[in-house]
N, CA, C and O atoms as a printed pandas DataFrame, in Angstrom:
     atom_number atom_name residue_name chain_id  residue_number  x_coord  y_coord  z_coord
0              1         N          UNK        A               1   -5.293    7.265   10.053
1              2        CA          UNK        A               1   -4.138    7.432    8.406
2              3         C          UNK        A               1   -3.548    5.644    8.626
3              4         O          UNK        A               1   -3.729    4.746    7.803
4              5         N          UNK        A               2   -2.782    5.503   10.051
5              6        CA          UNK        A               2   -1.687    4.250    9.963
6              7         C          UNK        A               2   -2.829    3.187    9.998
7              8         O          UNK        A               2   -2.415    2.039   10.158
8              9         N          UNK        A               3   -4.333    3.347    9.870
9             10        CA          UNK        A               3   -5.115    2.218   10.377
10            11         C          UNK        A               3   -5.548    2.352    8.060
11            12         O          UNK        A               3   -5.725    1.390    7.312
12            13         N          UNK        A               4   -5.562    3.455    7.779
13            14        CA          UNK        A               4   -5.996    3.155    6.675
14            15         C          UNK        A               4   -5.011    2.575    5.645
15            16         O          UNK        A               4   -5.245    1.949    4.611
16            17         N          UNK        A               5   -3.727    2.991    6.259
17            18        CA          UNK        A               5   -2.659    2.516    5.265
18            19         C          UNK        A               5   -2.392    0.700    5.306
19            20         O          UNK        A               5   -1.979   -0.101    4.467
20            21         N          UNK        A               6   -2.781    0.599    6.475
21            22        CA          UNK        A               6   -2.862   -0.914    7.190
22            23         C          UNK        A               6   -3.841   -1.552    6.058
23            24         O          UNK        A               6   -3.636   -2.486    5.282
24            25         N          UNK        A               7   -4.726   -0.903    6.199
25            26        CA          UNK        A               7   -6.266   -1.745    5.478
26            27         C          UNK        A               7   -5.624   -1.601    4.139
27            28         O          UNK        A               7   -5.895   -2.637    3.532
28            29         N          UNK        A               8   -4.824   -0.732    3.302
29            30        CA          UNK        A               8   -4.840   -0.805    2.029
30            31         C          UNK        A               8   -3.283   -2.055    1.841
31            32         O          UNK        A               8   -3.094   -2.625    0.767
32            33         N          UNK        A               9   -2.558   -2.226    2.786
33            34        CA          UNK        A               9   -1.414   -3.332    2.642
34            35         C          UNK        A               9   -2.267   -4.441    2.516
35            36         O          UNK        A               9   -2.020   -5.304    1.674
36            37         N          UNK        A              10   -3.298   -4.519    3.300
37            38        CA          UNK        A              10   -4.107   -6.025    3.862
38            39         C          UNK        A              10   -4.634   -6.170    2.298
39            40         O          UNK        A              10   -4.161   -7.203    1.823
40            41         N          UNK        A              11   -5.413   -5.504    1.409
41            42        CA          UNK        A              11   -5.858   -5.750    0.216
42            43         C          UNK        A              11   -5.132   -6.112   -0.522
43            44         O          UNK        A              11   -5.538   -6.987   -1.286
44            45         N          UNK        A              12   -3.619   -5.599   -0.675
45            46        CA          UNK        A              12   -2.745   -5.851   -1.540
46            47         C          UNK        A              12   -2.159   -7.368   -1.153
47            48         O          UNK        A              12   -1.597   -8.074   -1.990
48            49         N          UNK        A              13   -2.281   -7.598   -0.353
49            50        CA          UNK        A              13   -1.695   -9.001    0.388
50            51         C          UNK        A              13   -2.227   -9.943    0.010
51            52         O          UNK        A              13   -1.619  -10.970   -0.290
52            53         N          UNK        A              14   -4.030   -9.742   -0.088
53            54        CA          UNK        A              14   -5.000  -10.722    0.323
54            55         C          UNK        A              14   -4.666  -10.541   -1.362
55            56         O          UNK        A              14   -4.222  -11.661   -1.616
56            57         N          UNK        A              15   -4.628   -9.786   -2.625
57            58        CA          UNK        A              15   -4.834   -9.811   -3.896
58            59         C          UNK        A              15   -3.502  -10.781   -4.694
59            60         O          UNK        A              15   -3.553  -11.466   -5.716
60            61         N          UNK        A              16   -2.306  -10.491   -3.721
61            62        CA          UNK        A              16   -0.805  -10.976   -4.189
62            63         C          UNK        A              16   -1.278  -12.696   -4.076
63            64         O          UNK        A              16   -1.091  -13.467   -5.017
64            65         N          UNK        A              17   -1.953  -13.149   -2.678
65            66        CA          UNK        A              17   -2.105  -14.203   -2.276
66            67         C          UNK        A              17   -2.986  -14.955   -3.597
67            68         O          UNK        A              17   -2.667  -15.953   -4.244
68            69         N          UNK        A              18   -3.764  -14.395   -3.680
69            70        CA          UNK        A              18   -5.288  -15.298   -4.548
70            71         C          UNK        A              18   -4.584  -15.107   -5.907
71            72         O          UNK        A              18   -4.951  -15.978   -6.695
72            73         N          UNK        A              19   -3.620  -14.178   -6.475
73            74        CA          UNK        A              19   -3.022  -14.025   -7.822
74            75         C          UNK        A              19   -1.854  -15.045   -7.456
75            76         O          UNK        A              19   -1.493  -15.543   -8.523
76            77         N          UNK        A              20   -1.245  -15.473   -6.594
77            78        CA          UNK        A              20   -0.061  -16.451   -6.479
78            79         C          UNK        A              20   -0.652  -18.206   -6.942
79            80         O          UNK        A              20   -0.223  -18.986   -7.792
80            81         N          UNK        A              21   -2.092  -18.357   -5.689
81            82        CA          UNK        A              21   -2.873  -19.467   -5.808
82            83         C          UNK        A              21   -3.370  -19.567   -7.490
83            84         O          UNK        A              21   -3.320  -20.637   -8.096
84            85         N          UNK        A              22   -3.816  -18.379   -8.078
85            86        CA          UNK        A              22   -3.917  -18.754   -9.428
86            87         C          UNK        A              22   -2.961  -19.388   -9.953
87            88         O          UNK        A              22   -3.056  -20.549  -10.350
88            89         N          UNK        A              23   -1.630  -18.480  -10.024
89            90        CA          UNK        A              23   -0.647  -18.886  -10.740
90            91         C          UNK        A              23   -0.376  -20.228  -10.875
91            92         O          UNK        A              23   -0.182  -20.887  -11.897
92            93         N          UNK        A              24   -0.390  -20.651   -9.359
93            94        CA          UNK        A              24    0.033  -21.959   -8.850
94            95         C          UNK        A              24   -0.856  -23.256   -9.972
95            96         O          UNK        A              24   -0.370  -24.260  -10.493
96            97         N          UNK        A              25   -2.440  -22.660  -10.047
97            98        CA          UNK        A              25   -3.059  -23.926  -10.530
98            99         C          UNK        A              25   -2.787  -23.838  -12.132
99           100         O          UNK        A              25   -3.430  -24.634  -12.817
100          101         N          UNK        A              26   -1.928  -22.980  -12.772
101          102        CA          UNK        A              26   -1.947  -22.638  -13.680
102          103         C          UNK        A              26   -0.452  -23.448  -14.011
103          104         O          UNK        A              26    0.063  -23.363  -15.126
């Protein structure tokens, strides 16, 4: 369960980083 939660958090972090870099380019 903990690993499942960590996996979701990692996905969210990656998404936020990608979104941030896209916003940075704009």
